[in-house]
TIPA-796316 format. One record per residue: residue number from 1; residue in one letter; z, x, y of N, C-alpha, C, CB in turn. Coordinates in steps of 0.05 Angstrom, whole numbers, always signed. Glycine has a CB too. Example, Ala and Ser with C-alpha at 12.3 -4.5 7.8 and 13.67 -1.06 7.14 Angstrom:
BEGIN
+-----+------+--------+--------+--------+--------+--------+--------+--------+--------+--------+--------+--------+--------+
: pos : code :     nz :     nx :     ny :    caz :    cax :    cay :     cz :     cx :     cy :    cbz :    cbx :    cby :
+-----+------+--------+--------+--------+--------+--------+--------+--------+--------+--------+--------+--------+--------+
:   1 :    a :   +156 :   +264 :   -114 :   +156 :   +246 :    -90 :   +156 :   +264 :    -66 :   +181 :   +226 :    -89 :
:   2 :    s :   +142 :   +257 :    -45 :   +143 :   +273 :    -21 :   +157 :   +258 :     +1 :   +114 :   +282 :    -12 :
+-----+------+--------+--------+--------+--------+--------+--------+--------+--------+--------+--------+--------+--------+
END
This chain:
BEGIN
+-----+------+--------+--------+--------+--------+--------+--------+--------+--------+--------+--------+--------+--------+
: pos : code :     nz :     nx :     ny :    caz :    cax :    cay :     cz :     cx :     cy :    cbz :    cbx :    cby :
+-----+------+--------+--------+--------+--------+--------+--------+--------+--------+--------+--------+--------+--------+
:   1 :    m :  +2185 :   +892 :  +2333 :  +2176 :   +866 :  +2342 :  +2198 :   +849 :  +2354 :  +2163 :   +852 :  +2319 :
:   2 :    p :  +2224 :   +855 :  +2349 :  +2245 :   +838 :  +2360 :  +2243 :   +837 :  +2391 :  +2272 :   +847 :  +2352 :
:   3 :    a :  +2236 :   +859 :  +2404 :  +2234 :   +859 :  +2433 :  +2211 :   +841 :  +2442 :  +2230 :   +887 :  +2444 :
:   4 :    f :  +2189 :   +840 :  +2427 :  +2167 :   +823 :  +2434 :  +2175 :   +794 :  +2431 :  +2143 :   +830 :  +2416 :
:   5 :    d :  +2189 :   +787 :  +2409 :  +2197 :   +760 :  +2404 :  +2216 :   +750 :  +2425 :  +2210 :   +757 :  +2376 :
:   6 :    d :  +2235 :   +768 :  +2433 :  +2254 :   +761 :  +2454 :  +2240 :   +756 :  +2481 :  +2275 :   +783 :  +2457 :
:   7 :    c :  +2220 :   +773 :  +2486 :  +2204 :   +771 :  +2511 :  +2190 :   +744 :  +2512 :  +2184 :   +793 :  +2513 :
:   8 :    l :  +2178 :   +736 :  +2490 :  +2163 :   +711 :  +2489 :  +2182 :   +687 :  +2491 :  +2147 :   +709 :  +2463 :
:   9 :    k :  +2206 :   +689 :  +2479 :  +2226 :   +668 :  +2481 :  +2234 :   +664 :  +2510 :  +2251 :   +674 :  +2464 :
:  10 :    q :  +2238 :   +686 :  +2525 :  +2245 :   +684 :  +2553 :  +2222 :   +671 :  +2569 :  +2251 :   +712 :  +2564 :
:  11 :    v :  +2198 :   +678 :  +2563 :  +2175 :   +666 :  +2578 :  +2172 :   +637 :  +2571 :  +2149 :   +681 :  +2571 :
:  12 :    m :  +2175 :   +630 :  +2546 :  +2172 :   +602 :  +2538 :  +2195 :   +584 :  +2550 :  +2172 :   +599 :  +2508 :
:  13 :    a :  +2217 :   +597 :  +2556 :  +2239 :   +582 :  +2568 :  +2234 :   +575 :  +2598 :  +2265 :   +598 :  +2566 :
:  14 :    l :  +2214 :   +588 :  +2610 :  +2208 :   +582 :  +2638 :  +2196 :   +554 :  +2639 :  +2188 :   +604 :  +2650 :
:  15 :    h :  +2205 :   +538 :  +2658 :  +2196 :   +511 :  +2660 :  +2166 :   +508 :  +2664 :  +2211 :   +497 :  +2683 :
:  16 :    g :  +2153 :   +493 :  +2647 :  +2124 :   +489 :  +2649 :  +2107 :   +507 :  +2633 :  +2117 :   +490 :  +2677 :
:  17 :    t :  +2118 :   +527 :  +2619 :  +2102 :   +545 :  +2603 :  +2091 :   +531 :  +2578 :  +2119 :   +570 :  +2595 :
:  18 :    l :  +2065 :   +533 :  +2575 :  +2051 :   +521 :  +2552 :  +2045 :   +542 :  +2530 :  +2025 :   +508 :  +2561 :
:  19 :    r :  +2039 :   +566 :  +2539 :  +2033 :   +588 :  +2520 :  +2041 :   +615 :  +2532 :  +2003 :   +587 :  +2512 :
:  20 :    a :  +2049 :   +633 :  +2515 :  +2055 :   +660 :  +2523 :  +2045 :   +679 :  +2502 :  +2086 :   +664 :  +2528 :
:  21 :    s :  +2032 :   +700 :  +2510 :  +2021 :   +720 :  +2491 :  +2025 :   +748 :  +2502 :  +1991 :   +714 :  +2485 :
:  22 :    l :  +2030 :   +766 :  +2484 :  +2030 :   +795 :  +2490 :  +2005 :   +805 :  +2477 :  +2056 :   +810 :  +2480 :
:  23 :    i :  +1987 :   +818 :  +2493 :  +1961 :   +826 :  +2483 :  +1957 :   +856 :  +2490 :  +1939 :   +809 :  +2494 :
:  24 :    d :  +1947 :   +871 :  +2471 :  +1939 :   +898 :  +2476 :  +1910 :   +896 :  +2486 :  +1940 :   +917 :  +2450 :
:  25 :    h :  +1907 :   +900 :  +2513 :  +1880 :   +896 :  +2524 :  +1860 :   +917 :  +2518 :  +1883 :   +893 :  +2554 :
:  26 :    s :  +1869 :   +941 :  +2508 :  +1849 :   +961 :  +2500 :  +1835 :   +953 :  +2475 :  +1863 :   +988 :  +2497 :
:  27 :    s :  +1849 :   +939 :  +2457 :  +1836 :   +931 :  +2432 :  +1830 :   +901 :  +2432 :  +1854 :   +937 :  +2408 :
:  28 :    g :  +1843 :   +886 :  +2449 :  +1839 :   +857 :  +2450 :  +1856 :   +842 :  +2430 :  +1810 :   +850 :  +2445 :
:  29 :    m :  +1873 :   +857 :  +2415 :  +1890 :   +845 :  +2395 :  +1914 :   +831 :  +2406 :  +1898 :   +867 :  +2375 :
:  30 :    t :  +1920 :   +807 :  +2397 :  +1944 :   +793 :  +2404 :  +1967 :   +804 :  +2388 :  +1941 :   +762 :  +2400 :
:  31 :    v :  +1987 :   +815 :  +2401 :  +2009 :   +828 :  +2388 :  +2030 :   +806 :  +2379 :  +2023 :   +849 :  +2406 :
:  32 :    a :  +2035 :   +787 :  +2397 :  +2053 :   +765 :  +2391 :  +2046 :   +742 :  +2409 :  +2083 :   +774 :  +2396 :
:  33 :    a :  +2051 :   +718 :  +2399 :  +2044 :   +694 :  +2415 :  +2063 :   +671 :  +2408 :  +2015 :   +685 :  +2410 :
:  34 :    a :  +2066 :   +653 :  +2428 :  +2083 :   +630 :  +2424 :  +2072 :   +607 :  +2440 :  +2113 :   +636 :  +2432 :
:  35 :    g :  +2077 :   +583 :  +2431 :  +2068 :   +559 :  +2446 :  +2042 :   +548 :  +2436 :  +2065 :   +566 :  +2475 :
:  36 :    r :  +2029 :   +532 :  +2452 :  +2004 :   +518 :  +2445 :  +1981 :   +538 :  +2443 :  +1998 :   +496 :  +2464 :
:  37 :    d :  +1961 :   +530 :  +2427 :  +1936 :   +545 :  +2428 :  +1924 :   +543 :  +2455 :  +1916 :   +535 :  +2406 :
:  38 :    g :  +1911 :   +563 :  +2464 :  +1899 :   +563 :  +2491 :  +1876 :   +544 :  +2493 :  +1891 :   +591 :  +2498 :
:  39 :    p :  +1868 :   +539 :  +2518 :  +1844 :   +522 :  +2521 :  +1820 :   +534 :  +2509 :  +1840 :   +516 :  +2551 :
:  40 :    g :  +1805 :   +518 :  +2494 :  +1780 :   +529 :  +2482 :  +1785 :   +541 :  +2455 :  +1768 :   +549 :  +2500 :
:  41 :    a :  +1810 :   +544 :  +2447 :  +1816 :   +556 :  +2420 :  +1809 :   +535 :  +2399 :  +1845 :   +565 :  +2418 :
:  42 :    d :  +1795 :   +544 :  +2378 :  +1786 :   +525 :  +2358 :  +1806 :   +522 :  +2335 :  +1760 :   +533 :  +2347 :
:  43 :    g :  +1828 :   +537 :  +2335 :  +1848 :   +536 :  +2314 :  +1840 :   +552 :  +2290 :  +1851 :   +507 :  +2307 :
:  44 :    l :  +1815 :   +561 :  +2288 :  +1807 :   +577 :  +2265 :  +1811 :   +606 :  +2269 :  +1778 :   +571 :  +2259 :
:  45 :    d :  +1810 :   +614 :  +2294 :  +1813 :   +643 :  +2302 :  +1840 :   +646 :  +2316 :  +1790 :   +652 :  +2320 :
:  46 :    p :  +1860 :   +658 :  +2303 :  +1886 :   +660 :  +2315 :  +1886 :   +675 :  +2342 :  +1905 :   +674 :  +2297 :
:  47 :    g :  +1866 :   +693 :  +2346 :  +1864 :   +707 :  +2371 :  +1846 :   +693 :  +2391 :  +1854 :   +735 :  +2366 :
:  48 :    g :  +1834 :   +671 :  +2383 :  +1816 :   +657 :  +2400 :  +1828 :   +646 :  +2426 :  +1804 :   +634 :  +2385 :
:  49 :    a :  +1853 :   +640 :  +2425 :  +1867 :   +629 :  +2448 :  +1869 :   +650 :  +2470 :  +1894 :   +619 :  +2441 :
:  50 :    d :  +1868 :   +676 :  +2463 :  +1872 :   +697 :  +2482 :  +1846 :   +712 :  +2488 :  +1892 :   +717 :  +2472 :
:  51 :    a :  +1824 :   +703 :  +2478 :  +1798 :   +716 :  +2483 :  +1790 :   +713 :  +2512 :  +1776 :   +704 :  +2465 :
:  52 :    g :  +1794 :   +690 :  +2524 :  +1786 :   +686 :  +2552 :  +1801 :   +704 :  +2571 :  +1791 :   +658 :  +2560 :
:  53 :    p :  +1828 :   +705 :  +2569 :  +1842 :   +724 :  +2587 :  +1834 :   +753 :  +2583 :  +1872 :   +721 :  +2581 :
:  54 :    m :  +1827 :   +761 :  +2559 :  +1819 :   +788 :  +2554 :  +1792 :   +795 :  +2567 :  +1817 :   +795 :  +2525 :
:  55 :    e :  +1774 :   +775 :  +2568 :  +1749 :   +779 :  +2582 :  +1754 :   +784 :  +2612 :  +1730 :   +755 :  +2578 :
:  56 :    i :  +1773 :   +769 :  +2623 :  +1780 :   +772 :  +2651 :  +1792 :   +799 :  +2657 :  +1799 :   +749 :  +2660 :
:  57 :    v :  +1810 :   +808 :  +2639 :  +1823 :   +834 :  +2642 :  +1802 :   +856 :  +2642 :  +1844 :   +839 :  +2620 :
:  58 :    r :  +1784 :   +855 :  +2622 :  +1763 :   +876 :  +2619 :  +1745 :   +876 :  +2644 :  +1747 :   +871 :  +2594 :
:  59 :    a :  +1738 :   +853 :  +2654 :  +1721 :   +851 :  +2678 :  +1735 :   +862 :  +2702 :  +1712 :   +823 :  +2683 :
:  60 :    t :  +1761 :   +857 :  +2704 :  +1776 :   +866 :  +2727 :  +1780 :   +897 :  +2727 :  +1803 :   +853 :  +2727 :
:  61 :    v :  +1789 :   +908 :  +2704 :  +1794 :   +937 :  +2704 :  +1769 :   +954 :  +2703 :  +1812 :   +943 :  +2681 :
:  62 :    s :  +1746 :   +942 :  +2696 :  +1722 :   +957 :  +2696 :  +1704 :   +951 :  +2720 :  +1706 :   +952 :  +2671 :
:  63 :    g :  +1713 :   +932 :  +2737 :  +1698 :   +925 :  +2761 :  +1698 :   +947 :  +2782 :  +1709 :   +900 :  +2773 :
:  64 :    t :  +1678 :   +947 :  +2799 :  +1675 :   +968 :  +2819 :  +1698 :   +969 :  +2838 :  +1649 :   +964 :  +2834 :
:  65 :    a :  +1711 :   +946 :  +2843 :  +1734 :   +946 :  +2862 :  +1758 :   +962 :  +2851 :  +1742 :   +918 :  +2868 :
:  66 :    f :  +1759 :   +965 :  +2824 :  +1782 :   +978 :  +2812 :  +1775 :  +1002 :  +2796 :  +1797 :   +958 :  +2794 :
:  67 :    v :  +1750 :  +1011 :  +2797 :  +1740 :  +1032 :  +2780 :  +1756 :  +1058 :  +2783 :  +1711 :  +1037 :  +2785 :
:  68 :    e :  +1764 :  +1065 :  +2807 :  +1779 :  +1090 :  +2811 :  +1808 :  +1088 :  +2802 :  +1778 :  +1098 :  +2840 :
:  69 :    s :  +1819 :  +1065 :  +2803 :  +1847 :  +1062 :  +2796 :  +1850 :  +1042 :  +2774 :  +1863 :  +1053 :  +2820 :
:  70 :    a :  +1833 :  +1042 :  +2754 :  +1833 :  +1022 :  +2733 :  +1855 :  +1029 :  +2713 :  +1806 :  +1021 :  +2718 :
:  71 :    t :  +1880 :  +1026 :  +2721 :  +1903 :  +1029 :  +2704 :  +1920 :  +1004 :  +2705 :  +1919 :  +1055 :  +2711 :
:  72 :    p :  +1934 :   +998 :  +2684 :  +1951 :   +974 :  +2685 :  +1972 :   +975 :  +2707 :  +1965 :   +971 :  +2659 :
:  73 :    g :  +1979 :   +998 :  +2717 :  +1999 :  +1000 :  +2739 :  +1987 :   +993 :  +2766 :  +2010 :  +1027 :  +2739 :
:  74 :    y :  +1960 :   +994 :  +2768 :  +1948 :   +989 :  +2793 :  +1944 :   +959 :  +2798 :  +1921 :  +1003 :  +2795 :
:  75 :    v :  +1932 :   +945 :  +2779 :  +1929 :   +916 :  +2781 :  +1955 :   +905 :  +2768 :  +1903 :   +906 :  +2766 :
:  76 :    e :  +1971 :   +892 :  +2784 :  +1996 :   +882 :  +2773 :  +1993 :   +855 :  +2760 :  +2016 :   +879 :  +2796 :
:  77 :    d :  +1978 :   +837 :  +2773 :  +1975 :   +809 :  +2762 :  +1948 :   +799 :  +2768 :  +1997 :   +791 :  +2774 :
:  78 :    i :  +1939 :   +780 :  +2752 :  +1916 :   +764 :  +2757 :  +1925 :   +735 :  +2754 :  +1892 :   +771 :  +2737 :
:  79 :    v :  +1919 :   +719 :  +2775 :  +1927 :   +691 :  +2774 :  +1902 :   +674 :  +2777 :  +1948 :   +684 :  +2797 :
:  80 :    i :  +1898 :   +656 :  +2758 :  +1875 :   +638 :  +2759 :  +1886 :   +610 :  +2761 :  +1857 :   +642 :  +2733 :
:  81 :    t :  +1875 :   +595 :  +2780 :  +1882 :   +567 :  +2783 :  +1859 :   +551 :  +2772 :  +1887 :   +560 :  +2813 :
:  82 :    a :  +1866 :   +535 :  +2752 :  +1845 :   +518 :  +2739 :  +1856 :   +490 :  +2737 :  +1838 :   +530 :  +2710 :
:  83 :    a :  +1838 :   +472 :  +2730 :  +1846 :   +443 :  +2727 :  +1866 :   +439 :  +2705 :  +1821 :   +426 :  +2722 :
:  84 :    n :  +1866 :   +456 :  +2685 :  +1885 :   +453 :  +2663 :  +1910 :   +469 :  +2666 :  +1871 :   +461 :  +2637 :
:  85 :    g :  +1914 :   +482 :  +2689 :  +1939 :   +496 :  +2694 :  +1935 :   +523 :  +2707 :  +1954 :   +501 :  +2668 :
:  86 :    y :  +1956 :   +537 :  +2710 :  +1955 :   +565 :  +2721 :  +1954 :   +584 :  +2697 :  +1980 :   +571 :  +2740 :
:  87 :    h :  +1938 :   +604 :  +2700 :  +1936 :   +625 :  +2679 :  +1944 :   +651 :  +2693 :  +1906 :   +627 :  +2667 :
:  88 :    l :  +1966 :   +662 :  +2683 :  +1977 :   +687 :  +2695 :  +1974 :   +709 :  +2675 :  +2006 :   +683 :  +2703 :
:  89 :    i :  +1963 :   +732 :  +2684 :  +1961 :   +755 :  +2668 :  +1976 :   +777 :  +2682 :  +1931 :   +764 :  +2663 :
:  90 :    h :  +1998 :   +786 :  +2669 :  +2015 :   +807 :  +2681 :  +2012 :   +833 :  +2665 :  +2045 :   +798 :  +2682 :
:  91 :    f :  +2005 :   +855 :  +2678 :  +2003 :   +880 :  +2665 :  +2030 :   +893 :  +2661 :  +1984 :   +900 :  +2681 :
:  92 :    v :  +2037 :   +899 :  +2636 :  +2062 :   +911 :  +2628 :  +2056 :   +940 :  +2623 :  +2076 :   +897 :  +2604 :
:  93 :    v :  +2071 :   +958 :  +2636 :  +2066 :   +987 :  +2632 :  +2089 :   +998 :  +2615 :  +2064 :  +1002 :  +2659 :
:  94 :    p :  +2085 :  +1000 :  +2588 :  +2107 :  +1009 :  +2571 :  +2109 :  +1040 :  +2571 :  +2103 :   +999 :  +2543 :
:  95 :    a :  +2131 :  +1050 :  +2560 :  +2135 :  +1078 :  +2559 :  +2116 :  +1091 :  +2538 :  +2164 :  +1084 :  +2551 :
:  96 :    f :  +2109 :  +1076 :  +2517 :  +2091 :  +1087 :  +2497 :  +2062 :  +1082 :  +2506 :  +2096 :  +1074 :  +2469 :
:  97 :    d :  +2044 :  +1095 :  +2493 :  +2015 :  +1094 :  +2501 :  +2002 :  +1069 :  +2491 :  +2000 :  +1119 :  +2490 :
:  98 :    s :  +2005 :  +1048 :  +2507 :  +1992 :  +1023 :  +2501 :  +1986 :  +1008 :  +2527 :  +2010 :  +1005 :  +2482 :
:  99 :    r :  +1968 :   +990 :  +2526 :  +1961 :   +974 :  +2550 :  +1966 :   +945 :  +2544 :  +1932 :   +980 :  +2559 :
: 100 :    l :  +1991 :   +937 :  +2549 :  +1999 :   +910 :  +2543 :  +1995 :   +892 :  +2568 :  +2027 :   +908 :  +2533 :
: 101 :    v :  +1987 :   +867 :  +2563 :  +1987 :   +847 :  +2584 :  +2003 :   +823 :  +2573 :  +1958 :   +839 :  +2592 :
: 102 :    l :  +2016 :   +810 :  +2590 :  +2031 :   +786 :  +2584 :  +2015 :   +763 :  +2596 :  +2061 :   +787 :  +2595 :
: 103 :    y :  +2005 :   +746 :  +2579 :  +1989 :   +723 :  +2588 :  +2005 :   +698 :  +2586 :  +1962 :   +720 :  +2571 :
: 104 :    v :  +2005 :   +682 :  +2607 :  +2020 :   +657 :  +2608 :  +2002 :   +635 :  +2618 :  +2045 :   +660 :  +2626 :
: 105 :    w :  +2003 :   +613 :  +2603 :  +1989 :   +588 :  +2611 :  +2011 :   +570 :  +2621 :  +1972 :   +575 :  +2588 :
: 106 :    l :  +2010 :   +562 :  +2646 :  +2031 :   +546 :  +2659 :  +2020 :   +519 :  +2667 :  +2042 :   +562 :  +2683 :
: 107 :    d :  +2035 :   +498 :  +2662 :  +2028 :   +471 :  +2670 :  +2029 :   +470 :  +2700 :  +2046 :   +450 :  +2657 :
: 108 :    r :  +2008 :   +459 :  +2713 :  +2007 :   +457 :  +2742 :  +2027 :   +438 :  +2754 :  +1979 :   +449 :  +2751 :
: 109 :    l :  +2034 :   +417 :  +2740 :  +2052 :   +397 :  +2750 :  +2081 :   +404 :  +2745 :  +2047 :   +370 :  +2738 :
: 110 :    l :  +2087 :   +417 :  +2723 :  +2115 :   +423 :  +2716 :  +2124 :   +451 :  +2724 :  +2118 :   +420 :  +2687 :
: 111 :    g :  +2105 :   +470 :  +2724 :  +2112 :   +498 :  +2729 :  +2114 :   +505 :  +2758 :  +2093 :   +516 :  +2715 :
: 112 :    n :  +2128 :   +526 :  +2764 :  +2130 :   +537 :  +2791 :  +2117 :   +564 :  +2790 :  +2160 :   +539 :  +2801 :
: 113 :    l :  +2094 :   +566 :  +2802 :  +2077 :   +591 :  +2801 :  +2092 :   +615 :  +2811 :  +2051 :   +587 :  +2816 :
: 114 :    a :  +2104 :   +613 :  +2835 :  +2118 :   +636 :  +2847 :  +2142 :   +645 :  +2831 :  +2127 :   +629 :  +2875 :
: 115 :    m :  +2158 :   +626 :  +2821 :  +2181 :   +634 :  +2805 :  +2173 :   +645 :  +2778 :  +2200 :   +609 :  +2801 :
: 116 :    t :  +2152 :   +634 :  +2767 :  +2143 :   +645 :  +2741 :  +2133 :   +673 :  +2744 :  +2121 :   +627 :  +2729 :
: 117 :    q :  +2118 :   +678 :  +2766 :  +2107 :   +705 :  +2771 :  +2130 :   +725 :  +2775 :  +2089 :   +705 :  +2795 :
: 118 :    r :  +2150 :   +717 :  +2790 :  +2173 :   +735 :  +2794 :  +2188 :   +740 :  +2767 :  +2193 :   +723 :  +2814 :
: 119 :    s :  +2190 :   +720 :  +2751 :  +2204 :   +722 :  +2725 :  +2188 :   +741 :  +2707 :  +2207 :   +695 :  +2712 :
: 120 :    l :  +2161 :   +739 :  +2707 :  +2145 :   +756 :  +2690 :  +2149 :   +786 :  +2697 :  +2116 :   +749 :  +2693 :
: 121 :    h :  +2152 :   +792 :  +2722 :  +2157 :   +819 :  +2730 :  +2183 :   +829 :  +2719 :  +2157 :   +822 :  +2761 :
: 122 :    s :  +2203 :   +812 :  +2720 :  +2230 :   +820 :  +2709 :  +2229 :   +822 :  +2679 :  +2251 :   +799 :  +2718 :
: 123 :    i :  +2217 :   +803 :  +2666 :  +2215 :   +804 :  +2636 :  +2198 :   +828 :  +2628 :  +2202 :   +778 :  +2626 :
: 124 :    g :  +2177 :   +835 :  +2642 :  +2161 :   +858 :  +2635 :  +2177 :   +884 :  +2638 :  +2137 :   +860 :  +2654 :
: 125 :    r :  +2193 :   +886 :  +2659 :  +2210 :   +910 :  +2662 :  +2230 :   +912 :  +2639 :  +2225 :   +909 :  +2689 :
: 126 :    h :  +2242 :   +890 :  +2631 :  +2261 :   +890 :  +2609 :  +2248 :   +898 :  +2582 :  +2275 :   +863 :  +2606 :
: 127 :    l :  +2223 :   +889 :  +2579 :  +2208 :   +895 :  +2555 :  +2203 :   +925 :  +2553 :  +2182 :   +880 :  +2554 :
: 128 :    v :  +2196 :   +937 :  +2575 :  +2192 :   +966 :  +2577 :  +2217 :   +982 :  +2571 :  +2180 :   +974 :  +2604 :
: 129 :    a :  +2240 :   +972 :  +2581 :  +2265 :   +985 :  +2577 :  +2276 :   +983 :  +2548 :  +2286 :   +974 :  +2596 :
: 130 :    a :  +2266 :   +963 :  +2533 :  +2276 :   +958 :  +2506 :  +2267 :   +979 :  +2487 :  +2267 :   +930 :  +2496 :
+-----+------+--------+--------+--------+--------+--------+--------+--------+--------+--------+--------+--------+--------+
END
């Protein structure tokens, strides 16, 4: 877990980051999380903050546009622009058999979408190498 914690610390250090989570999208389980509860989270369900992003991931990888290549390596990122911020979902392809995604909730006024996206790619590569 130290690599996961270090990964989340790096993401939370990015200007404007409100929440960061590492999620196994095959099971929907949140592996590690930091920051605020996600929008719509009731505080009673620790995984509730990441339920929305997982629904989007499942719809994307099972959708007809991606059905032939529904692997985490094919879809690199999903970016959602909402009134409450940017929601970035980055597919991390680890060496072990898991399907991790890195979910980031970014403040629209404080965060830099392009720089955050570039940083997530770098942080994801370092996580895989750890």
